[in-house]
N, C-alpha and C positions, 0 to 999 in steps of 0.2 A: 504493499499500500504506499501511498504518498505521505511525505512528512506532514503535510496539511491535515491529511485524514487522521494520522496518529495523534497530532496535537489536539485536534477536535475531540478524539475519543478519550484522551487523558482528561481534558476539561469536563467532558460530559459525565465521565466516571467520578470525577471530584465533586461535581454539582450533586450527583445522586448520593455520594457518601455523606456530604454536608446535609442534604435533606433528611437522611436517615439518622443523623446524629453521630456518624462515625468519624467525622472530621470537623474541625472547627473552621468555620468561614473566616476570611479576613475582612476587617472594616476599618476604613479610614474615616477619621472625624476631622473636619476643618472648622475653624472659627473665622469668620469673615468679619473683619474690622468695619466700622461705620465709614461712609464716604466723608472724606474730609473736605470742608469747604475752604476755599483759597481766596484771600483778599487780592486786589489789584497789585499791591506792592509785593506780595509773596510770589504772585505769578511772575512778575518781571525779574525778581531777585532769582528765582529758580531757572528761569530761562537763561539769564545771564551766567548763572553758575555752572551750566553745562555748555556755555559758549555757543548758544544758538541765536541766530537773527530772528526777528519777527517772522520773516518769510519761511525760514527752516522750521521754526516752531510750529507755524501754521500747517506746514506740509505733515509734520509729526503727528499733530493733533487731528488732521484731516478736516481742517477748517479754513476759512479765507484769512488773509492777513488782516482784513478789516475787523474780523471777529477778534483777533488777538489784540488789536489796538483798542477795541471797545472793552476787552477784559482788563487790559493794563491801565485804561483811563478810568475804570470803575463804572462805565456806562452799563455794562452787562457783566454777568458772572457765569463761569463755567459750572455745569452740573453734572451728576452722574458719571458716565463713562469719561468725560472729559477730566473729571477731577481725579479719577483712577489713573489715567495716563499721566497727569501732572505729578501724582504721587510717585510714579515709577521714575520720573526725572529727579524728583527731590531725593529719593532713595538711592539714585545711581543704578537702578536696575533696568533702565530702558534698553541697554545694549543687548539684553538677552531676547528681545522681541524679534520675531522672524522678519519683520519689515524694516528693521534698523540694521545698517551695515556700515561699519567703520571704514572710512575710505583712507584716512591718513592721520597721523599725530603730528602736529606742528609745534 
């Protein structure tokens, strides 16, 4: 038989054993922190701390540069997903994202 079939059978046999109580199933528990809200000055400081221009920051965020300008001037505020992406910049974990590629270190 194929490796795929063998792996599938192993998984199914484990599932049956777990259901019968013969094996203990694995469980992962996550705690999701509340979304942090950012002030206009925090956004600008975070953007500058990672060396991004407003245009590059807008590309990273998936918004227009006008939106970034509005956030930094305090006219509008990012919410939800945008705040999660900003927190990744703040915590310097943005380079692990699949859509971020380091081109050079200057």
